[in-house]
N, C-alpha and C positions, 0 to 999 in steps of 0.2 A: 504494500500500500504506500502511495506517495506520502512522504513525511509531513507535508503541509496538511494533506487531507487527514492523516492520522491524528495530528495535533488538534485539528478542528473537532473531530469526532470524540477525542479524549475529553473534551469539555463536558460531555454527557456523564462522564464518570464522577463529576463533582456532585451530582444529585445523589441524595440518600435520605433515609428516614429523618435525619437531623438537619438536612440541607435541601429543602423543597424548592427554594428559589436561589438563583445565582445572579450576579451582576458583573459588569465589565471589570470592576476593581478586583473582585475575587479571582476572575480568570487571569488577569494580569499578574496577580500575586502568586497564584498556584503554578503558572507556567512561565513566569519570568518574561512577560510580554509588555509591550507598550500599550497604552490605552487605545491607540489607533488600531493595532492588531487585534486587541480584544473585541472591539466593536465590529471589526471585519469578520471575526469568527462568529459573533452573535448574528450578524446579518446573514451569513451563509446558512446557519442552523435555522434561523427564522424562515428564510426562503424555502428550505426543505421541509418545513412544518415540524421539525424536531423540537423546537422550543417556541414559546409565545410570550409576548410581553405581559407582565403582571405588575401593575402599579408603577410608581416612578422609579425607573432604572432596574426593576427586577424582572426576571425571566423564569418561567416554569416549563416543565415538559409539555410538548405540543401534541396536536391531534394525530400526527403521523405515528407517534409511539403507540397510541391506542389502536390505530389501524394495523400496525405490525403485530401487536399482541393478539388481535382478532385472527389474523392470518395464521399465527403460530398455533392457536387453539384449534382452528378449523382444519388445518392440515397436519397436525401432530399425528404421527402414525398410530399411537396408542388410542388417542381420543377419537379420531375420525372413524375407526372401525370397531373399537373395543368398548365404547360407552355402555352398551347393554350389559356387558359382563360386570362393569363397575357398579352400575345401578343395582344389579341383582345381588352383588356382594354386600352392598349397604343395606338392602331390604332384608336379606336373609339374616344378617348378623345384628342389625340395628346399630352398627358402628359407623364412625366417620371414615370415609375412604380417601386416601391421598394417592396421587400419582406424582412422582418426583423424577427429575431428569438431571443427568450429569452433563453440564456444559463446560468444556475446557477444564477449569479447576474450580467450578462452582456447582453446588447442588441446589436446585430450586424446585419448590412445589409448583407444579403446572396445573393441577386440578384438585379440587376438594369437593366432596359430596357428603353432606351431613344430613341424617334423618331429622334433625331438629337444629334450631339455632341457639341452643342453650350453651354449647361449648365454645370457649374462646381459646384460640391457639396463638402462641407467641410467634410462630412462623407461618404466616398465611401464604396465599398464592403470590409468587414473584419475589418473596424475600429469601435471600440465600441462607442455607442451613449451615451450621457448623459441620465440618467434614466427618467427624466421628462421634457425634452425639445424636441420638434418635435412631430408630430402627431403619428408616429409609436411607439416611445418610450412611450408616454403617454398612448396609448392603451394597450401595453403589460404590463406596470406597473400597470395599473388600473385593470387588470384582475387577479392580485394576491389576496391572502386573505388579510384581514385587518391587521392581524398580520405581514404578510410578507411585506406589504406596509410600515408599521411603521418601520420595521427593515431596509428596503431599504432607507427610509428617513433618519434615524439616521446615517447609514453607508456611504451613497453616496449622496443622493439628497441634503441634507442640506449642504454638503461640496462643491457642485458645485458653483463656484464663480459667476455664472450668475443666480443662483436660486433666484426666487422672492417669493416663496411660503412657508407658514408655513405648519406644518403637517396637521392642520385642513383644510387648503386650498386644499392640495393634496388629502385628503380623500373625500372632497366634490366634487372636479373636477372628481375624479375617479368614484364616484357614478353616476354622470351625464353622464360620458362616457359609463358606463355599461348600463344605462337606454336608452341612444340614440342609442347605438350600433356602434358609430363611434366617431372620434375626428378630428376637423379642427383647424389648427394653422396657424399663419402668422408671418413671420420674426423671427422664433425661432431658426432655425439652419442656414439658409442662408438668408441674407437680400434681400428682394424683392421677396421671394418665399412663396407660400401658399402650405400647405400639408393637405391632408385628408386621414385618415387611418381607417381601420376596422379590427376586429379580425378574425382569421381563427381558427375555433374550431377543435380539434382532434376527437370529437365525438358529434353528434347532441344531445345526452342525457346527456352530461356533460358540465361543465363550464371551462374545461381545455383549455387554450390558450397558445400555444408556438410560434405561428407565427402571423404576421399581414401583410396586403397588403395596400399599400399607393400610392396615386397619388400626384405628385409634379409638380408645374408649376409656372411661373412668374406671377406677378400681371397683366401684360398685357395679358397673356394667359387666365387667369380667368375672365378678363373683357369681353372677347369674349364668355364666356361660362355661362350657367345657372347652378349655383352651386348645386341646388336641383337635377338637372338631373345627374350631376356628382356623387353625393352621391348615387342616386338610382342605377346607373351602378356599382359603387364600391361595394355596399352592395350585389348586385346580383353576382358579381364576387367572393366576399368572401364566399358567400353561395355555389357557384359552386366548389370553392377550397376545402371547407370543405367536400362536397359530394365526390369529387375525392379522398380525403384522406381516408374517411370511406369506399369507394367502392374498393379501390385499393388492390390487393392481396399482401400478404407479400412476399418480394423477396426470391427466392430460392437460396441457396448457391451451387455453383459449386464445384466439388472436389478440384480444384486448390485453391479456396478461403479458403476451410477448411485447406488445406496444409499450406497456408500462415498464417492462424490464429495459427496453431500449431507451426509454426516457431517462430511467435511473442511471444507465450507463453514460448517457450524454451529460447528465448532471455531474457525475464523478469526473468525466473527462474535462468538464468545464472547471471544476475545482482544481484538478491537477495542473491545468495550464496556467493557473494564477501564480 
């Protein structure tokens, strides 16, 4: 990626739960830029719909981000073909169902289905999870290569203030998770909640895992359930989701989508020429 374009897009990384708005001064400070360059970055991002003006001098995430989120949900390989299995899992167990995905070095909940609105979770849709806390995060981390797990431990897991594991612990736990095919945790992300997660494979003949499916409920809910039965149902759901991914045809592009891609390419070329 062109270095100028990369710097412009990196401005989006300034947004977070504690930083919902940014301004030219913040951009200049974080990236050691002049105010002129900061305003040029802002203009490019506004023209692309990635940020919008909010009040005097402030800017928030724009409508294009929402559109991209919609497209991710619509064409996510798990959600586009496997939603009936997720709904069935929630209905049978009465538990909240999560689908989580591993993106580069981040784990994010991409889908949450709850039979009621009484439960509140610290990590909702779109908020990155700690890499080795919570059932879904442990599953997705465990299905990386040993080399990758070591890299993730040094870069992120060891820096988690609530991490209680050594690298040896993480490798041992990961091995057990791969052996069992699932992970169960208690009180790791939300006090009083139990989570059980299983991997969703992209292919029956490979070990590649980019998604996991997880059921979460309170201690009281699990006291009324037989955990072994929940695990059986969860594993069957994960198997069905894998099958739905393998069997689903690749989406066909409509002409309008091709046109939109071409427009986006032209926008990128325009930025690179600056």
